[in-house]
N, C-alpha and C positions, 0 to 999 in steps of 0.2 A: 479308553478315557482317558486325556491328556491333563496331566497332571505338574505345576511347577512348582515346586521348593522353592521358599520364599526365605526359609534360615533352616541355617541346620539344626540336625537336631529330628528331623522329619523328611525321610526316604521319600526320592517320587516312586460343652459341652455349658355445746358437748360436753364430751366424757371425759374426763383427762383422768389416765389411770396410772400417772409415773410413778415410779418407785417399787412397783411389784416383783418381787422375785428376781433379783438378778436380770432384771429387763428394764428398757432398753439396755444397752450398753453402753454406752456416751450420752454425755449431758447434748451432744447437738440432737440426740430425737427423741422422740416423747411417744408413748402407747396412748391412743388415741380413742381406742374401740376395741370391745370384746365382740366377736362374731357368736361362738357358742363356746361350753364348757358343754363338754360330751357326757351323758350320766353316766354311771356306773364306771365300768374298766374300758369303754370309749374314748377311742382319742380321735384328736381331728389331726389328721396327716399332709402331707404332700400336695397342699393346698396351689390353685390359682386365680389370676382375680380378671378382669377387664372393666371395660366402659363400654354402657350399649349406647345406642345411637340418641337413646332419650334422656341421657345424662345419667342416669344410673348405672351402680357396679354391680357384677354379678362374680360370686364365687363360688365353687366347687375344690371338695376337698374328699378324703380317703377316710369315712370313719370305721374304725374298726379297734378291738382289743390288743393288736402288738402291729410289727412292723412288717412282718410277712407270719406266715402259717396259720390264719385264720381266715375268714370269709368279712372279705368287706364290702360296704357301698357306698357308692358315690353321693355324697349332700348337697343340696343346693340350696343357697341365700342369694338375696336380691339387699343392696344396700343405697342410701342416699348418695346425692351426687360429693358429699363433703366425705362417708366414709365412715359417720359417727352411729348414723343408725338403721341396721339390720333385721332382718326377719327375724322377729319373734320365735318364731319353729321356723325352724329350717326343716326340709323335707327330701324325699329322692329324687336325683336328678330328671329320671327315668319316669317316664308320662305312666309305664306299666316295667314296674321292678320284676316284675314273678320273669319275665323276658332271661333274666339273670341269677336267678334264682340259685342260692347255694351255690354262686361262683364270685372268686374273689376278684372285685374291679378294682382296679388300681391307677395310681398317678393319671388323674384325668385334667387335661388342658385343652385350653379353649384356642380357636380363631374367630375375627371377624372377618364377617365375609360381605362382599359388594353392596347387598342388599338389607343390611342391618343384621341378616342371621348369623347365630353363632354355631359354630362346628365346635363339639368336642371331642378329642380322640381320648383311650382309658386302654390298657391292657391287661390282661388274665396272665396267670398263670400258664406255663406251657408254649407261651410267645405267640399269642394272638391278642392284634390288635383291632378294635371297636372305633365306629364311627355314630355321632348319634348329632341330630341339629334342634335348634331351638329357632323359632321366629318372633320378631315382634308380638307382641299381644298372648305370645304361650306362658304356659307357668312351667311347663315341662319339656323334658328333650324327648323326641319321640324313638322307636325299637330301634336298638342298636345294632350297625350292619358290619359284619367282620369285613376285614381289610386287608385284600391279599394283594399281592403283585410279582411278577415274573422274578424268576431269579434269588427271590427271598423270602421263600416258604418254610426253612429248615427250622423257622421260628424267630420272629420280630418282636421288639418291644417299643414302647413308646416312654419320651418323658419333657419334649419340648412342643409347645402348642403349634398348630396348622399356619401355613402363612397364604394369604391369598395375596398374589402377585398384583400387581400394579396392572392395568391393561396396555398393551403399547401399540394399542392399533389391528396388528393380524395375531395376536394372540390374547383373548379374556376367558376369563374365567378360569383361569389356573391358579393351581391349588397344590402348595409343593407342605406334605407331611413327615418331619423328621424323625428316624427310625434308628434301631441297631440292634444287630446282633450279635449271637454269642457262638462260640466257638464249638464244633462237636465233632469230637475227638471219634466218633463211631462212623461218621460218614466224609470226615477229612476235612467239614467245611472250617474256613476260617469266617471269625464276624468282624463286626467293625460298624462304623456310622454310615447310613445311607438316606435317601429323601427316594418318598413314593411321590410321583408327579399324576394328578388330576384333573379334571374337569369339575366345576361345580353346577350343577343342574338345580336351582332353587325353584322351578315350577311343580306342578304336582307335587309330590313327594319326593322333596327333597335328596339329594343323591351327589354320590362321586361317581365317576366315572374314570379309573384309572387306565391311565398312558402306559405310563413306563418305569422303571428303578432305577435308580443311579447310586453305585457307593462313591463314599466322599471320601476313605480313608479306613483300609485294611487293619486288623490285628498284627499281631507279629512283626509289625513295623516299625523300631525294629525290634529283635526279638526278645520276649516277654513285655511286648505293650499292647492297652488292650486300649482301646475306644469305644466309649458311648454316651449316649444321653448327649444328642447333638439338638442344637435348638437355631433357630432362624430370625433375622430380621432384617429387613430392606430399604436400602439407600440409593433411589436414582433406577440403575440398571446393573446393581451389584446385591448380591444378597451377600450377606453377614454372619458367619455361620459360628459358636463356640463348641466345642467337642470334648466331654470328661476323658482325661487318659488316666492312665494308670499304667506305672513301670512295678513287673511282679509282685503284684498286688497292692504297692506300696504307692505313695504319694506323687503325681508327675504334673508338671506344665500343662496346664489346658491348650488346647490347640485352636488357634483361631482362624478360617479360612474364611476368602473369599471369591466369589464367581457369580458370570453373569448369567442371570437362570432362562434368557432368549436365546441362548444358545440352543444347535441339537446337542454338540457336546460341551459338557460343563469342562472348561478351564480353573483348576484349581489352584489359587495359590495359599499357602500355607505359613503360619508363624506359631511356634513353638511361645507361649507367654511367658517368658520367663520368670520364678520364683512366684509365678502365681496357680497356686494349687488347689482350684474349683471343683468341687462335686457338685451336688447341685446346684443348678444355677439358671438364671433368668435374664434374658435379655428384653430392654424398655428401650423405643426408641422416643426420646423427647423431645417438646415442643421447639426448643429453641436447634435440633438438629442432630444434638449429644446421644452418645448412649448410656443408660444406667445399665451398670454390670452388678446383680446380686447375687450371691453365691455360697455357701457352705464352705469356711476356709478351712481344709483339711491341711495347713501350715500351723495351726491354734488348736490348743487342748480343745475338745468335746466337739471340734467344727461349728462355731458360733455364724450367725447369719455375717455378714460383712456385704459392701458396699463399693463400686468405684466409678466414677463417671469417668467415658472416654470422650475425648474433643473430639476427634476425627475418627471414625471406625471404619472408613474406607483405606484409610494407611495402618502403618505399623502400631499395634497396639504398645503403649506405653505404660509401666505401672505408675500408676500416682499417688495420693493419698486413701489409702486403707478408712473409710469408716466401719465401726462395731454400730452393727444396728439390734440385734437380739441376741441375747442369749442363757437360755433356760436354766444354764445349768446343765442339762441331761450329755448324756451320749450322742442321743439319737434326736438329732434337730436339721434345721438347716432347710434345705426345697424351698426357697421362697418364692414370692411373685408379687409384682410391683405394677402400681399405676400409677400416670400424674393426676390430679384432679385440677389443678390448677400449674399458671408456665410455672414451673421449679417447687411445686409441691410434689412430693411421692407420698403414697402409700404403700406399704410391706409388708404382705400376709408372714407372721410368724407363728409356729404353735409351741405348745409347752406338751412332751413328750414323757413326763415324769408319769407314774403310776400314782393314781388316788390313794394309794396304802403307803406312799413317803412324801407325796404334798396332797392332798385332800382340798386345799384349798386354791389352785390354780392349775392342777392337773389333768390334761386333755383339754387345755384351751388354745382356742385359736384367735389371738390377737390382732391388732392392725397398727402397725407401726408408721408414724409421719418424721418422714427428714425432710429438710431444702436443699436446693441447688448449691445455695453456699458452706453445706457442710460437707461437702464433698472436694 
């Protein structure tokens, strides 16, 4: 695997509801809808959202009573094109929820396929990643299939949406699934950020046929550094990746990686995004060709959701204006996802993970927050 360092630090991740509970976090943004307030002790966490070919929005999230250690299910809701109206009764995302009964299904992420289908990935404790498919006209996703790949079977996790590559004539139907692995002291295996490459077969029973797996960057590079939660977007012949980074369990600048996905052996270019400690994050290609980067800002107390506009995603990133988007006041938040509903108008999902014992009015709620390109 060829790796070309870019920067030092890498050695070769309408209903108007304004004024509610410490959110949104700036005058430039407004909360425009509520998707759900989960009942009882349940909370809506780790959402993802995309725009369907018919103009509607699709949102999924992890419904559970806690961040971890409880059995959660993936919920599904459909929204209007402007994001103001959502399903009155969200449903389990899987057509047959019993296929994962008693298993914590976590971090659902969505990717649009060329035929208008949606590919959803998620992981379960112990390091198993699954995928499931939705097609236009359906109300739920197919029974999940475990995703395995050569060389990274020690334990894999996912936190970024599948990316359907643009066809280049010789390569069609190619999908990249961002994953990460963790260190395993028993085997000596060193984890890091990876991707799985597969071909999407939409006819009959829609499925992925895995062809290869590739490591983007490995842990302990430098010592004490860990890399996880990669996410992808594509600009021409370049995939732009952000990888979450931590140094000895603390904050560390996010890593931006660029590479050509059509070559047999990826040649990565790395950049340490100085002074940007992005935990959970999301990448959105805008109608104008820029990139909306939303993330949980570890450099701020409570890790609130913020956003930044990247003018030229395929060049070295420069830190610009950081726009506060949402801050529930809870310590456990962020994990944003965004869509563009009209040129320069963005919706970002944000959740309030406060237990209802401390916040009965707004705890457990999944919100839709709007911002404009001019805000950034």
